[in-house]
PAVEXVEX-852500 format. One record per residue (C-alpha): x negated, y, z. Coordinates in steps of 0.1 Angstrom, whole numbers. Example, Ala and Ser with C-alpha at 12.3 -4.5 7.8 and 13.67 -1.06 7.14 Angstrom:
<recs>
REC      X      Y      Z
REC   -123    -45     78
REC   -137    -11     71
</recs>
This chain:
<recs>
REC      X      Y      Z
REC  -1102     44    302
REC  -1065     38    304
REC  -1047      5    311
REC  -1026      7    279
REC  -1047    -17    258
REC  -1047    -42    287
REC  -1009    -40    290
REC  -1005    -43    253
REC  -1027    -74    254
REC  -1005    -90    281
REC   -971    -77    271
REC   -976    -69    235
REC   -973    -35    218
REC   -943    -12    225
REC   -912    -23    206
REC   -904     -5    174
REC   -870     10    178
REC   -863      3    142
REC   -869    -34    146
REC   -840    -56    159
REC   -846    -85    183
REC   -847   -111    155
REC   -874    -92    137
REC   -852    -76    111
REC   -853    -39    106
REC   -824    -18    117
REC   -804     -4     87
REC   -809     32     80
REC   -783     53     98
REC   -777     29    128
REC   -798     51    151
REC   -778     81    141
REC   -745     63    147
REC   -756     51    181
REC   -769     85    190
REC   -736    101    179
REC   -715     76    200
REC   -738     82    230
REC   -736    119    225
REC   -698    119    226
REC   -696     99    258
REC   -724    120    274
REC   -706    152    264
REC   -673    141    278
REC   -689    129    310
REC   -707    162    315
REC   -675    181    308
REC   -651    161    330
REC   -671    145    358
REC   -671    178    378
REC   -633    178    376
REC   -628    142    389
REC   -625    136    426
REC   -628    106    449
REC   -595    107    468
REC   -593     91    502
REC   -561     88    523
REC   -551     72    556
REC   -516     57    560
REC   -499     38    588
REC   -501      1    585
REC   -471    -22    591
REC   -484    -29    626
REC   -487      8    634
REC   -525      8    629
REC   -542     32    604
REC   -551     18    570
REC   -575     36    546
REC   -570     37    509
REC   -577     58    479
REC   -587     62    443
REC   -594     90    420
REC   -579    124    410
REC   -583    151    384
REC   -584    188    392
REC   -559    206    370
REC   -561    241    384
REC   -590    262    398
REC   -570    268    430
REC   -569    232    442
REC   -541    213    425
REC   -552    177    417
REC   -533    151    396
REC   -535    115    407
REC   -515     82    408
REC   -485     80    431
REC   -496     46    444
REC   -529     61    455
REC   -513     85    480
REC   -478     71    487
REC   -472     67    524
REC   -496     94    535
REC   -494    131    540
REC   -531    141    542
REC   -565    130    530
REC   -597    142    514
REC   -611    148    480
REC   -648    146    473
REC   -664    159    441
REC   -696    151    423
REC   -713    183    434
REC   -711    171    470
REC   -681    193    480
REC   -654    177    500
REC   -620    192    509
REC   -590    182    529
REC   -559    176    508
REC   -522    178    514
REC   -497    157    494
REC   -477    182    474
REC   -454    158    456
REC   -451    121    444
REC   -430    105    417
REC   -434     67    420
REC   -412     62    390
REC   -438     78    367
REC   -467     68    390
REC   -478    104    392
REC   -486    126    422
REC   -500    160    429
REC   -522    169    459
REC   -538    202    468
REC   -573    207    481
REC   -579    232    509
REC   -607    248    489
REC   -606    267    457
REC   -629    273    428
REC   -624    239    413
REC   -634    231    377
REC   -601    219    361
REC   -599    194    333
REC   -581    203    301
REC   -549    184    296
REC   -544    170    261
REC   -516    152    242
REC   -514    114    242
REC   -488    115    214
REC   -517    123    190
REC   -537     92    200
REC   -543     64    174
REC   -552     28    179
REC   -590     24    177
REC   -597     59    188
REC   -626     64    213
REC   -616     71    249
REC   -636     76    280
REC   -625     67    316
REC   -640     86    346
REC   -632     77    382
REC   -645     60    413
REC   -642     22    407
REC   -649      1    438
REC   -660     33    456
REC   -688     41    431
REC   -682     79    425
REC   -684     95    391
REC   -685     62    371
REC   -680     64    334
REC   -667     37    311
REC   -659     39    274
REC   -638     20    249
REC   -611     24    224
REC   -573     27    225
REC   -564     -9    220
REC   -526     -4    219
REC   -500     23    223
REC   -463     21    233
REC   -469     -3    262
REC   -446     -3    292
REC   -454     -1    329
REC   -428    -12    355
REC   -425     11    385
REC   -403     11    416
REC   -392     36    443
REC   -372     19    470
REC   -344     -1    453
REC   -348     18    421
REC   -369      4    393
REC   -379     21    360
REC   -402     14    331
REC   -428     41    321
REC   -428     41    284
REC   -456     48    259
REC   -483     38    283
REC   -518     38    268
REC   -537      5    267
REC   -575      7    265
REC   -604    -18    267
REC   -624      7    288
REC   -632    -12    320
REC   -609     -2    349
REC   -611    -15    385
REC   -596     -6    418
REC   -606     30    426
REC   -601     41    390
REC   -564     47    396
REC   -557     84    393
REC   -588     91    373
REC   -591    107    339
REC   -587     90    305
REC   -602    115    280
REC   -604    117    243
REC   -636    124    224
REC   -632    162    229
REC   -630    158    267
REC   -592    164    270
REC   -574    144    296
REC   -548    123    277
REC   -539     99    304
REC   -541     91    342
REC   -556     56    347
REC   -539     30    367
REC   -555     -2    381
REC   -523    -17    393
REC   -520    -54    389
REC   -484    -67    388
REC   -459    -86    367
REC   -470    -84    331
REC   -502    -66    340
REC   -534    -86    337
REC   -567    -81    354
REC   -590    -63    331
REC   -562    -47    312
REC   -567    -10    312
REC   -535     11    313
REC   -530     49    316
REC   -499     69    321
REC   -499     93    291
REC   -501    131    293
REC   -473    143    270
REC   -443    166    271
REC   -424    144    296
REC   -453    140    321
REC   -461    177    318
REC   -426    184    330
REC   -430    159    358
REC   -463    175    369
REC   -449    210    368
REC   -419    199    390
REC   -442    182    415
REC   -463    214    418
REC   -434    237    423
REC   -407    215    440
REC   -426    186    453
REC   -403    161    435
REC   -389    153    400
REC   -352    151    397
REC   -338    125    374
REC   -303    120    360
REC   -286     86    364
REC   -260     71    341
REC   -261     35    350
REC   -270     16    319
REC   -297     -9    308
REC   -305    -17    272
REC   -330    -20    244
REC   -337    -10    209
REC   -318    -27    180
REC   -316    -21    143
REC   -284     -5    131
REC   -262    -23    107
REC   -272    -12     71
REC   -239      6     64
REC   -240     24     97
REC   -277     33     92
REC   -269     49     59
REC   -240     68     74
REC   -260     83    103
REC   -293     86     85
REC   -315     64    108
REC   -324     28    114
REC   -323     21    151
REC   -302     26    182
REC   -300     13    218
REC   -278    -17    225
REC   -264    -18    261
REC   -269    -51    280
REC   -256    -38    313
REC   -233    -11    326
REC   -235     -6    364
REC   -201     -8    381
REC   -188     25    393
REC   -216     44    375
REC   -211     75    352
REC   -215     52    322
REC   -186     29    335
REC   -164     60    341
REC   -171     72    306
REC   -159     38    292
REC   -192     24    280
REC   -194    -14    277
REC   -221    -40    272
REC   -229    -45    235
REC   -221     -9    227
REC   -247      5    204
REC   -257     41    213
REC   -264     63    183
REC   -269     97    197
REC   -263    120    227
REC   -252    156    220
REC   -263    149    184
REC   -298    140    195
REC   -308    106    180
REC   -314     78    204
REC   -336     51    189
REC   -353     37    219
REC   -352     35    257
REC   -378     63    260
REC   -354     86    241
REC   -328     80    268
REC   -353     85    296
REC   -365    117    280
REC   -330    131    283
REC   -324    120    319
REC   -341    150    335
REC   -328    173    362
REC   -312    196    336
REC   -288    168    326
REC   -274    163    362
REC   -237    173    363
REC   -236    184    326
REC   -211    166    305
REC   -225    153    272
REC   -210    137    241
REC   -223    102    235
REC   -216     84    202
REC   -216     46    202
REC   -209     19    176
REC   -183     -7    188
REC   -163    -33    168
REC   -171    -16    135
REC   -162     19    146
REC   -180     50    159
REC   -166     63    191
REC   -173     96    209
REC   -172     95    247
REC   -178    120    274
REC   -205    112    300
REC   -215    132    331
REC   -248    121    346
REC   -254    123    384
REC   -286    126    403
REC   -307     95    408
REC   -311     86    444
REC   -344     69    452
</recs>
């Protein structure tokens, strides 16, 4: 005789999965929808968890003592390259990376770029399972995303949510130089300290962002942000892997997007430009004759409609190369010559 009838007498019969807590029956199809949602998250977790590492580093404290820190990282090549957040490893040269299968490797810091908050480290071992990099430019608000990392030291944790906003900005700094990372992904997937450097993946398991759990000006606790994987960040990662740094061009301007006057918009065939609010004294922009309130239309015939368009052009290839910049000033279009120099951080 089993104890089941007795348990049912005390606790009641097993709950009917089709009956909701208030006694109503679940509408047909809800089980399938829940199962489909769970299946996507489970599949992404199974696919990517082996690629996500718990990254630990030791850095010198301000008193000369050793301070431990860390976060997460994503293997991107089988031979040991791991992508993480720059703030996770900055100030250290070595550390360790532990994977979900129990393997742990020593790591060397290959390159960091605080101005994009990206870094590449390399594990001493090989035969890693790399994650597949996707394209954040294809994301849409409301799309399902999955975050995998090591929040609060709990390895291999998985949270899920949706893309709650796109086009957010993340302020970064390297020494006295500050920059804004454009087109950051905002998600409601829960992120906590330790998630930084981990993977933000789409429903097909492709890494579309590197999570950050930084809290700072304009960044609220519980606000999930991720540096996007796109053409710009792919170039940064490639440079970090091969050269250990990412060279940027500097022109010495600050500005923001502004609608073009209707007549000018019709003439040039677009609606927006970038209005200058500051020109750094002695900078290439100052030498070129740029002034505050100038409205940048294009550079070498490439349209400039936002700050991210400018930043996209300010790569190492632009250093020392004279470009033609067209601006709108006092009702006229002017063409000026500008030669960027290398940004010193």
